[in-house]
C-alpha positions in Angstrom: 71.2 81.7 198.9 69.4 85.1 199.1 69.6 86.5 202.6 66.4 87.4 204.4 65.5 91.0 204.9 66.2 92.4 208.4 62.5 92.6 209.4 62.6 90.9 212.8 64.0 92.2 216.1 66.6 89.4 216.0 67.9 90.4 212.6 68.2 94.1 213.6 70.0 93.0 216.8 72.5 91.0 214.8 73.0 93.9 212.3 73.8 96.3 215.2 76.1 93.7 216.8 77.9 93.3 213.5 78.5 97.0 213.2 80.0 97.1 216.8 82.1 94.0 216.0 83.5 95.6 212.9 84.7 98.6 214.9 86.2 96.4 217.7 87.9 93.9 215.5 90.2 96.3 213.8 91.0 98.4 216.9 93.3 99.9 218.0 95.4 100.4 214.8 93.6 99.2 211.7 94.3 95.5 212.3 93.7 93.1 209.4 91.4 90.3 210.5 89.6 87.2 209.0 85.9 86.7 208.6 85.9 84.1 211.3 87.6 86.5 213.7 84.9 89.0 213.0 82.3 86.3 213.8 83.9 85.6 217.2 84.0 89.4 217.9 80.3 89.5 217.2 79.8 86.6 219.7 81.6 88.7 222.3 79.3 91.7 221.5 76.2 89.6 222.0 77.5 87.8 225.0 80.3 89.8 226.7 81.5 87.1 229.1 85.1 88.2 228.3 84.5 90.9 230.9 84.2 88.3 233.7 87.3 88.0 235.9 89.8 85.5 234.5 89.9 83.6 237.8 86.4 82.2 236.8 87.0 79.7 234.0 84.5 79.8 231.2 84.2 78.4 227.7 80.7 79.5 226.5 78.9 78.1 223.6 78.4 80.4 220.5 75.4 82.7 221.1 74.6 82.7 217.3 75.2 80.3 214.5 77.8 81.1 211.8 75.1 81.0 209.2 73.2 83.8 210.9 76.4 85.8 211.0 76.9 85.2 207.2 73.4 86.5 206.6 74.0 89.7 208.6 77.3 90.1 206.7 75.5 89.8 203.3 72.8 92.2 204.4 75.4 94.8 205.3 77.1 94.4 201.9 73.8 94.6 200.0 72.8 97.7 202.0 75.6 99.6 200.3 77.6 100.3 203.4 80.9 99.6 201.6 83.7 97.2 202.3 84.5 96.4 205.9 87.9 98.0 206.6 90.5 95.5 207.6 88.5 92.4 206.6 90.6 89.9 204.6 89.0 88.3 201.6 87.7 84.8 202.3 90.1 82.0 201.3 89.0 80.1 198.2 87.8 76.6 198.7 88.8 73.6 196.7 91.6 71.0 196.7 93.9 73.1 194.5 93.1 76.5 196.0 96.2 78.4 197.1 98.8 75.8 195.7 101.0 78.7 194.7 100.3 80.9 197.7 102.2 81.3 200.9 105.1 79.3 199.5 108.6 80.0 200.5 110.7 81.2 197.7 111.9 78.2 195.8 110.2 75.7 198.1 109.0 72.5 196.6 105.3 71.9 195.9 103.1 71.3 198.9 104.7 74.1 201.1 101.6 76.4 200.8 99.9 77.8 203.8 97.1 75.7 205.1 95.3 74.0 207.9 96.5 70.6 208.9 94.4 67.7 207.8 92.0 66.6 210.4 91.9 69.9 212.2 88.6 71.4 213.3 86.7 73.6 210.8 87.7 76.6 211.8 100.5 81.0 225.7 97.4 82.7 226.0 96.6 83.1 230.3 95.6 74.7 212.0 92.6 79.3 201.6 95.1 81.1 200.5 96.3 84.6 200.5 98.4 85.9 197.6 101.7 87.5 198.5 102.3 85.6 201.8 105.6 84.2 200.7 108.0 83.3 203.5 110.6 85.9 204.0 108.9 88.3 201.5 110.2 91.8 201.5 108.4 94.6 203.1 105.7 96.1 201.0 105.0 93.0 199.0 101.5 93.3 197.5 98.7 91.0 198.6 96.5 90.1 195.6 95.4 87.4 193.3 98.3 88.0 190.9 101.0 86.1 193.0 102.7 83.4 191.0 105.2 80.7 191.8 108.8 81.9 191.5 112.3 80.9 192.4 114.5 82.9 194.7 116.6 85.5 193.0 119.2 85.4 195.8 121.3 82.2 195.5 122.2 82.4 199.2 118.7 82.9 200.5 118.8 79.8 202.6 122.5 80.1 203.6 121.9 81.9 206.8 120.9 80.8 210.3 117.3 80.9 211.3 116.7 81.6 215.1 112.9 81.1 215.1 110.1 79.7 213.0 106.3 79.9 213.5 104.1 77.1 212.3 100.3 77.7 212.4 97.7 75.0 212.2 95.3 77.3 210.4 96.0 78.7 207.0 93.7 81.7 207.8 95.6 82.5 210.9 99.0 82.4 209.1 97.6 84.7 206.5 96.3 87.1 209.1 99.7 87.2 210.8 101.4 87.9 207.5 98.9 90.6 206.6 99.7 92.4 209.9 103.5 92.1 209.2 104.3 89.8 212.2 107.0 88.1 210.1 108.7 91.5 209.6 108.4 92.7 213.2 109.5 89.5 214.8 112.0 88.5 212.0 110.3 85.1 211.8 109.0 83.1 208.8 105.3 82.1 209.2 104.2 78.8 207.7 101.2 76.6 208.0 100.8 73.0 209.0 99.9 71.7 205.6 103.4 72.7 204.5 104.9 69.8 206.5 107.4 68.3 206.1 109.4 71.5 206.4 111.7 72.5 203.6 115.1 70.9 204.2 116.8 74.3 203.8 114.7 75.7 206.6 115.6 72.8 208.8 119.3 73.3 208.0 119.0 77.0 208.8 117.5 76.2 212.2 120.4 73.9 212.9 122.9 76.8 212.3 121.7 78.8 215.3 122.1 77.7 218.9 118.8 77.7 220.7 116.7 77.9 217.6 113.0 77.5 218.3 110.0 76.3 216.3 106.8 77.8 217.7 103.6 76.0 217.0 100.3 78.0 217.1 97.3 75.7 217.2 93.7 75.3 218.2 92.6 73.9 221.6 91.5 70.6 220.1 92.9 67.1 219.9 94.2 67.6 216.4 95.7 71.0 217.3 97.4 69.9 220.5 98.9 66.8 218.7 100.3 69.1 216.0 103.3 70.1 218.3 104.4 66.4 218.5 104.0 66.2 214.7 106.2 69.2 214.1 108.8 68.0 216.7 109.0 64.6 214.9 109.4 66.4 211.6 112.2 68.6 212.8 114.1 66.2 215.0 113.2 62.9 213.4 114.7 59.6 214.5 117.5 59.3 211.9 118.5 60.5 208.5 119.6 58.5 205.6 123.1 58.0 207.0 121.7 56.5 210.2 122.7 59.4 212.4 120.6 59.4 215.5 118.8 62.7 216.1 118.8 63.5 212.4 116.4 65.8 210.8 114.4 63.1 209.0 115.3 64.9 205.7 117.8 63.1 203.3 121.1 65.0 203.1 120.3 67.3 206.1 122.4 66.7 209.2 120.7 66.2 212.5 119.5 69.2 214.5 119.1 67.9 218.0 119.5 71.4 219.5 116.3 72.8 217.9 113.5 73.3 220.3 109.9 72.9 219.3 107.5 74.7 221.7 103.7 75.0 221.8 102.4 78.6 221.8 98.9 77.4 222.5 96.0 77.1 222.6 95.2 74.5 225.2 91.9 74.1 227.1 93.0 76.1 230.2 94.0 79.0 227.9 90.5 79.0 226.4 88.9 78.9 229.8 91.0 81.7 231.2 90.2 83.9 228.1 86.6 82.9 228.1 86.8 81.9 224.5 83.7 80.8 222.6 83.9 77.0 222.4 81.7 75.1 219.9 80.9 71.4 220.2 82.2 69.0 217.7 82.4 65.2 217.3 84.0 63.4 220.1 87.6 62.3 219.4 88.5 58.6 219.1 90.6 56.7 221.6 93.7 57.0 219.4 93.4 60.8 219.5 93.3 60.8 223.3 96.5 58.7 223.5 98.4 61.3 221.4 97.8 64.1 223.9 100.7 65.3 226.0 100.9 64.2 229.6 101.1 67.8 230.8 97.3 68.2 230.2 95.2 68.2 233.4 92.4 65.7 233.8 89.7 68.4 233.4 91.3 69.5 230.2 91.2 65.9 228.9 87.6 65.6 229.9 86.9 68.9 228.1 88.5 67.6 224.9 86.8 64.2 225.2 83.4 65.9 225.2 84.1 67.2 221.7 84.8 70.8 222.8 87.4 72.9 220.9 88.4 76.6 220.7 90.0 78.1 217.7 92.9 80.5 217.6 90.6 82.9 215.7 88.4 83.1 218.8 91.2 85.2 220.4 90.7 88.9 219.9 92.9 90.0 217.0 94.8 92.6 219.0 95.5 90.2 221.8 96.6 87.5 219.3 99.1 89.8 217.6 100.4 91.1 220.9 100.9 87.6 222.3 102.5 86.1 219.2 104.9 89.0 218.9 105.8 88.8 222.6 106.6 85.1 222.5 108.5 85.3 219.2 110.7 88.2 220.4 111.4 86.5 223.7 111.9 88.2 227.1 112.7 91.9 226.9 115.8 93.4 228.5 115.1 96.0 231.1 115.4 99.6 229.9 118.0 102.0 231.3 116.7 104.3 233.9 118.0 106.7 236.6 117.6 104.1 239.3 119.4 101.3 237.4 122.2 103.8 236.7 122.5 104.6 240.4 122.6 100.9 241.3 125.4 100.4 238.8 127.4 103.2 240.3 126.9 101.8 243.8 128.2 98.4 242.6 131.2 99.9 240.9 132.2 102.0 243.9 132.9 105.7 244.3 136.2 107.4 243.9 138.1 104.1 243.7 141.0 103.2 241.6 141.2 99.9 239.6 143.2 97.2 241.4 144.8 95.8 238.3 
């Protein structure tokens, strides 16, 4: 479809809003972002409700349709303004797109990054990208030449795995990998359509005490139910030998100590962050029964109304900062003059050891 020329005041306003959104999306340090993240940034430019105090819960509707955003994006490209810095290429569509991308080295088929089936199209307060292999080395290229390969190191899966991140959205997982979250947090990043998890990953989680699988999902019925799905995949009910608490994977011993935690989003996160929340089809009664009991009644009503908020609606910088903080865990307090004085006071002054 050929985009309309920017002759009206509305088109000019959208073009200016897109220019501002491009500058904001990659701030402050040349962040890589998806096209949908740029769309939500444009929504914040047109309707800056994110500046409202967080104590006032808001989930506004999109101020502009996605089709209008795509038209403005095409007009910008045809105007010869060059490529948008930081914008990731759109993920190819099609049932076989990305079958060799985002796959862990040596993982079986079906472990590619992707959105979980049934997810919406598109602790805050589910198309492929080449080169997003799990555990890839620093400096691996991102391009269309990535091919399926087997691990060169025979002991690649012989180590313990303290943490793992599962994203509902393939695009979000690709964005996190493009910004080297897997390197900074020392954490593999997978997507939900790679479930069930590779048995070697499950075994690696079982070797580390307190290992955690973090689930990053949309504030939707399908997204919130993803945590239970991952928990059932990791913990299972029994393995082939009939051991209770097994991994659900033949030949892999049970891993009852692995914790599966939801990183968000849930409706109260979306309301506190004032995320743009489109309307979708109302969920069925079976979807409502799959929701966790921790959800508040107003959150259930919000979901029953067909509302949802995508992870990509979170500003890119905030998303990276929050994911990194949760994956790294609580930080130990730094050493300072006052903490040193307190330690001296506790140890005593001019005293000899008693033993």
